[in-house]
KEMAR-671331 format. One record per residue (C-alpha): x, y, z; residue number from 1. Coordinates in Angstrom, 3 decimals, m for minus. Each point is the difference from the previous one (the first is absolute). Example, Ala and Ser with C-alpha at 12.3 -4.5 7.8 and 13.67 -1.06 7.14 Angstrom:
<atoms>
{atom {12.300, m4.500, 7.800}, 1},
{atom {1.370, 3.440, m0.660}, 2},
</atoms>
This chain:
<atoms>
{atom {m0.222, 0.136, m0.219}, 1},
{atom {3.252, 2.481, 1.509}, 2},
{atom {1.123, m1.032, m4.362}, 3},
{atom {m3.510, 0.932, m1.353}, 4},
{atom {0.800, 2.958, 2.138}, 5},
{atom {m3.651, m0.168, 2.816}, 6},
{atom {0.716, 2.007, 2.993}, 7},
{atom {0.859, m1.173, 3.798}, 8},
{atom {m3.186, 0.429, 0.827}, 9},
{atom {m1.596, m1.919, m2.918}, 10},
{atom {2.483, m2.595, 0.836}, 11},
{atom {m0.847, m1.126, 3.284}, 12},
{atom {m3.960, 0.319, m0.374}, 13},
{atom {0.567, m2.118, m3.067}, 14},
{atom {2.392, m2.740, 2.473}, 15},
{atom {m2.791, 0.671, 3.132}, 16},
{atom {m2.369, m1.179, m3.342}, 17},
{atom {1.273, m2.798, m0.338}, 18},
{atom {1.150, m0.739, 3.689}, 19},
{atom {m3.278, m0.075, 1.013}, 20},
{atom {m1.435, m1.958, m2.977}, 21},
{atom {2.617, m2.708, 1.703}, 22},
{atom {m1.717, m0.131, 2.967}, 23},
{atom {m3.116, m0.203, m0.996}, 24},
{atom {1.074, m2.934, m1.517}, 25},
{atom {2.330, m1.470, 2.590}, 26},
{atom {m3.833, 0.130, 2.044}, 27},
{atom {m2.415, m1.020, m2.627}, 28},
{atom {1.507, m3.165, m1.608}, 29},
{atom {2.857, m1.260, 3.216}, 30},
{atom {3.374, 0.655, m1.979}, 31},
{atom {2.142, 2.756, m1.501}, 32},
{atom {0.100, 2.137, m2.426}, 33},
{atom {0.735, m1.638, m3.149}, 34},
{atom {0.426, 1.484, m3.443}, 35},
{atom {m0.231, m3.078, m1.994}, 36},
{atom {m3.338, m1.078, 1.701}, 37},
{atom {m1.795, 3.344, m0.402}, 38},
{atom {m2.855, m0.568, m1.880}, 39},
{atom {m3.131, 3.416, m1.600}, 40},
{atom {m1.949, m1.864, 2.812}, 41},
{atom {1.893, 0.612, 2.918}, 42},
{atom {0.350, 3.759, m1.803}, 43},
{atom {m3.916, 0.490, 0.218}, 44},
{atom {m0.913, m1.218, 4.037}, 45},
{atom {2.840, 1.983, 0.502}, 46},
{atom {m1.915, 2.877, m1.652}, 47},
{atom {m2.765, m1.247, 1.665}, 48},
{atom {1.354, m0.234, 3.024}, 49},
{atom {1.294, 3.752, 0.378}, 50},
{atom {m3.912, 1.248, m1.482}, 51},
{atom {m2.427, m2.243, 2.262}, 52},
{atom {2.749, m0.712, 3.198}, 53},
{atom {2.316, 2.430, m0.025}, 54},
{atom {m3.181, 2.695, m0.176}, 55},
{atom {3.068, 2.231, m2.474}, 56},
{atom {m0.136, 2.449, m2.293}, 57},
{atom {m0.372, m0.225, m3.419}, 58},
{atom {3.495, 2.355, m0.997}, 59},
{atom {1.722, m2.612, 3.212}, 60},
{atom {m0.856, m3.363, m2.530}, 61},
{atom {0.890, 1.694, m2.835}, 62},
{atom {3.738, 0.691, 1.030}, 63},
{atom {m0.227, m3.659, 1.840}, 64},
{atom {m0.862, m1.750, m3.362}, 65},
{atom {2.475, 2.408, m1.918}, 66},
{atom {3.134, m1.137, 1.664}, 67},
{atom {m1.305, m3.052, 0.222}, 68},
{atom {0.252, 0.217, m4.081}, 69},
{atom {3.319, 1.608, m0.009}, 70},
{atom {1.108, m2.542, 1.383}, 71},
{atom {m1.874, m2.902, m2.053}, 72},
{atom {1.494, 1.768, m2.805}, 73},
{atom {3.763, m0.309, 1.543}, 74},
{atom {m0.752, m3.577, 1.192}, 75},
{atom {m0.969, m1.288, m3.764}, 76},
{atom {3.196, 1.575, m1.274}, 77},
{atom {2.596, m1.071, 1.722}, 78},
{atom {m2.420, m3.688, m0.213}, 79},
{atom {m1.258, m0.721, 3.182}, 80},
{atom {m3.273, 0.276, m1.168}, 81},
{atom {m0.631, m1.312, m3.134}, 82},
{atom {m3.212, 1.291, m2.305}, 83},
{atom {m3.249, 0.324, 1.502}, 84},
{atom {m1.438, m2.036, m2.085}, 85},
{atom {1.234, m2.305, 2.389}, 86},
{atom {m1.150, 1.623, 4.012}, 87},
{atom {m2.005, m2.846, 1.161}, 88},
{atom {0.996, m0.621, 3.263}, 89},
{atom {0.641, m4.321, m0.232}, 90},
{atom {m1.824, m1.762, 2.973}, 91},
</atoms>
């Protein structure tokens, strides 16, 4: 993010959003966040949690989802995620 010219405050905000998501994953699934297991349904469930359980404002939800989206784009580029056509949680 620093190479993209993002401010320190933006970087902290995105990191905070990712930490919140990782904590939610651990609480929800009982396992640490692993980007290789990330699926679309996780993002949808997280958004629903932020909206309905945490009752966060739309701007806050959008910021957290933007940080997650940015992370996913990076993870795809780094090979940590495969194409999103494979975003299905293993059973």
